[in-house]
ZATORRO-298855 format. One record per residue (C-alpha): residue in one letter; residue number from 0; x, y, z. Coordinates in nm, 4 decimals, decimal comma. Example, Ala and Ser with C-alpha at 12.3 -4.5 7.8 and 13.67 -1.06 7.14 Angstrom:
2
<a; 0; <1,2300; -0,4500; 0,7800>>
<s; 1; <1,3670; -0,1060; 0,7140>>
# end
This chain:
143
<m; 0; <-0,2026; 0,4446; -2,4739>>
<t; 1; <-0,0316; 0,6031; -2,1739>>
<l; 2; <-0,0341; 0,4767; -1,8179>>
<r; 3; <-0,0760; 0,7910; -1,6072>>
<g; 4; <-0,0091; 0,6456; -1,2622>>
<i; 5; <-0,1740; 0,4252; -1,0045>>
<s; 6; <-0,5446; 0,4947; -0,9647>>
<t; 7; <-0,6565; 0,2382; -0,7060>>
<l; 8; <-0,4665; -0,0481; -0,5477>>
<i; 9; <-0,7001; -0,3056; -0,3909>>
<y; 10; <-0,5953; -0,5256; -0,0988>>
<l; 11; <-0,8201; -0,8268; -0,0436>>
<v; 12; <-0,8800; -0,9206; 0,3203>>
<d; 13; <-1,0956; -1,1512; 0,5303>>
<d; 14; <-1,1896; -0,8807; 0,7836>>
<v; 15; <-1,2450; -0,5437; 0,6160>>
<a; 16; <-1,3267; -0,3664; 0,9439>>
<a; 17; <-1,0019; -0,4807; 1,1094>>
<a; 18; <-0,7947; -0,3959; 0,8016>>
<t; 19; <-0,9631; -0,0546; 0,7772>>
<d; 20; <-0,8696; 0,0165; 1,1393>>
<w; 21; <-0,5101; -0,0986; 1,0792>>
<y; 22; <-0,4654; 0,1149; 0,7671>>
<t; 23; <-0,6328; 0,4118; 0,9368>>
<d; 24; <-0,3662; 0,3855; 1,2069>>
<l; 25; <-0,0859; 0,3489; 0,9515>>
<l; 26; <-0,2013; 0,6326; 0,7257>>
<g; 27; <-0,3145; 0,8678; 1,0021>>
<a; 28; <-0,6570; 0,9215; 0,8428>>
<g; 29; <-0,9666; 0,7139; 0,7858>>
<p; 30; <-1,1166; 0,6098; 0,4546>>
<f; 31; <-1,2969; 0,8706; 0,2463>>
<f; 32; <-1,5450; 0,6096; 0,1237>>
<t; 33; <-1,6918; 0,2899; 0,2683>>
<r; 34; <-1,9553; 0,0497; 0,1390>>
<p; 35; <-2,1579; -0,1643; 0,3775>>
<g; 36; <-2,2320; -0,5250; 0,2956>>
<p; 37; <-2,4682; -0,7851; 0,4374>>
<g; 38; <-2,5553; -0,7170; 0,8008>>
<g; 39; <-2,4145; -0,3653; 0,7749>>
<r; 40; <-2,0499; -0,4800; 0,8012>>
<v; 41; <-1,8063; -0,2809; 0,5904>>
<q; 42; <-1,7133; -0,4749; 0,2773>>
<y; 43; <-1,5107; -0,2028; 0,1026>>
<a; 44; <-1,3123; 0,1005; 0,2198>>
<k; 45; <-1,1088; 0,3465; 0,0142>>
<f; 46; <-0,8225; 0,5693; 0,1350>>
<a; 47; <-0,6443; 0,8606; -0,0331>>
<v; 48; <-0,2691; 0,7975; -0,0177>>
<g; 49; <0,0215; 1,0337; -0,0738>>
<d; 50; <0,0472; 1,3369; -0,2935>>
<s; 51; <-0,0223; 1,1779; -0,6315>>
<g; 52; <-0,3942; 1,1067; -0,5905>>
<a; 53; <-0,3452; 0,7312; -0,5543>>
<e; 54; <-0,6103; 0,5343; -0,3714>>
<l; 55; <-0,5789; 0,2253; -0,1532>>
<a; 56; <-0,8929; 0,0136; -0,1277>>
<i; 57; <-0,9604; -0,2601; 0,1240>>
<a; 58; <-1,2088; -0,5155; -0,0120>>
<d; 59; <-1,3714; -0,8336; 0,1132>>
<r; 60; <-1,1700; -1,1310; -0,0137>>
<t; 61; <-1,4935; -1,3093; -0,1099>>
<k; 62; <-1,5309; -1,0484; -0,3886>>
<a; 63; <-1,1975; -1,1507; -0,5471>>
<p; 64; <-1,1956; -1,2502; -0,9142>>
<p; 65; <-1,2133; -1,6262; -0,9799>>
<g; 66; <-0,8732; -1,7948; -0,9514>>
<t; 67; <-0,7307; -1,5392; -0,7079>>
<v; 68; <-0,4908; -1,7089; -0,4691>>
<a; 69; <-0,5061; -1,6161; -0,1002>>
<g; 70; <-0,1866; -1,5212; 0,0809>>
<p; 71; <0,1088; -1,3057; -0,0113>>
<g; 72; <0,2302; -1,3118; -0,3687>>
<g; 73; <0,1709; -1,1626; -0,7088>>
<v; 74; <0,2285; -0,7951; -0,7706>>
<i; 75; <0,4236; -0,5791; -0,5280>>
<v; 76; <0,3479; -0,2084; -0,5270>>
<h; 77; <0,6251; 0,0001; -0,3720>>
<w; 78; <0,5025; 0,3123; -0,1922>>
<r; 79; <0,7568; 0,5952; -0,1819>>
<v; 80; <0,8378; 0,6914; 0,1767>>
<d; 81; <1,0496; 0,9676; 0,3291>>
<d; 82; <1,2341; 0,7403; 0,5727>>
<l; 83; <1,2498; 0,3752; 0,4727>>
<d; 84; <1,3999; 0,2506; 0,7993>>
<a; 85; <1,1543; 0,4376; 1,0233>>
<t; 86; <0,8555; 0,3269; 0,8127>>
<l; 87; <0,9753; -0,0336; 0,8103>>
<a; 88; <1,0221; -0,0271; 1,1887>>
<r; 89; <0,6740; 0,1217; 1,2432>>
<l; 90; <0,5097; -0,1382; 1,0212>>
<q; 91; <0,6833; -0,4191; 1,2081>>
<e; 92; <0,5709; -0,2688; 1,5415>>
<m; 93; <0,2155; -0,2754; 1,4011>>
<g; 94; <0,2414; -0,6479; 1,3274>>
<a; 95; <0,3677; -0,6533; 0,9689>>
<k; 96; <0,6226; -0,9260; 0,8931>>
<e; 97; <0,9334; -0,8886; 0,6799>>
<y; 98; <0,8932; -1,0439; 0,3354>>
<q; 99; <1,1970; -0,8952; 0,1654>>
<g; 100; <1,4443; -0,7027; 0,3762>>
<r; 101; <1,6183; -0,3807; 0,2854>>
<t; 102; <1,7393; -0,4391; -0,0729>>
<p; 103; <1,9592; -0,1993; -0,2710>>
<h; 104; <1,8762; -0,1559; -0,6409>>
<g; 105; <2,1506; 0,0689; -0,7706>>
<p; 106; <2,0643; 0,4201; -0,6522>>
<f; 107; <1,7571; 0,3268; -0,4448>>
<v; 108; <1,6572; 0,0861; -0,1686>>
<t; 109; <1,3342; -0,1097; -0,1194>>
<a; 110; <1,1811; -0,3414; 0,1388>>
<v; 111; <0,8593; -0,5448; 0,1436>>
<v; 112; <0,6437; -0,6520; 0,4374>>
<i; 113; <0,3337; -0,8670; 0,4700>>
<d; 114; <0,0547; -0,6784; 0,6436>>
<p; 115; <-0,1518; -0,8640; 0,9073>>
<f; 116; <-0,4055; -0,9436; 0,6324>>
<d; 117; <-0,1594; -1,1263; 0,3986>>
<n; 118; <-0,1020; -0,8427; 0,1497>>
<l; 119; <0,2403; -0,7381; 0,0251>>
<l; 120; <0,3284; -0,3781; 0,1095>>
<g; 121; <0,6380; -0,2527; -0,0703>>
<l; 122; <0,8384; 0,0499; 0,0419>>
<q; 123; <1,0854; 0,2590; -0,1550>>
<g; 124; <1,2994; 0,5227; 0,0099>>
<l; 125; <1,2092; 0,8621; -0,1395>>
<a; 126; <1,5359; 1,0369; -0,0622>>
<a; 127; <1,7275; 0,7612; -0,2389>>
<t; 128; <1,5331; 0,7876; -0,5652>>
<p; 129; <1,7138; 1,0479; -0,7752>>
<h; 130; <1,5050; 1,0091; -1,0914>>
<y; 131; <1,1931; 1,1451; -0,9196>>
<s; 132; <1,1455; 1,4910; -0,7813>>
<d; 133; <0,9659; 1,5533; -0,4520>>
<d; 134; <0,6837; 1,7493; -0,6136>>
<r; 135; <0,3182; 1,6540; -0,6041>>
<d; 136; <0,2984; 1,4965; -0,9494>>
<c; 137; <0,6163; 1,2893; -0,9166>>
<a; 138; <0,7385; 1,4193; -1,2509>>
<p; 139; <1,0693; 1,2766; -1,3697>>
<v; 140; <1,3641; 1,5045; -1,3060>>
<t; 141; <1,5468; 1,6038; -1,6224>>
<t; 142; <1,9212; 1,6592; -1,6202>>
# end
């Protein structure tokens, strides 16, 4: 078995339409797929993110698996970004709250915010990550 990379990360929210608008603003492009629910309201939206083919889905929290706890916690996915400080500042201007400030981990730095919908959004500075190249498939750099 080989894990080949992130396929789809799903954020659970109470208001899919509002979260879709927020992430459209953040990502600079709308979802490539939406699914309407009862009354025609969007209950699921999927975005293409980055160069690796990863997908970010926004889903109605009522569709969460049994036992899912609301609010920030659990797994943190760190998205690689070109400029950690600028991205962190933009997210905070958009209403995200700091969860874990700028944290050095040896040769790289991360930060985590809580989006306005109670999901953890991790950031990892791309330029400070020497073991990954800047190519489209994020292949490890060999030395």
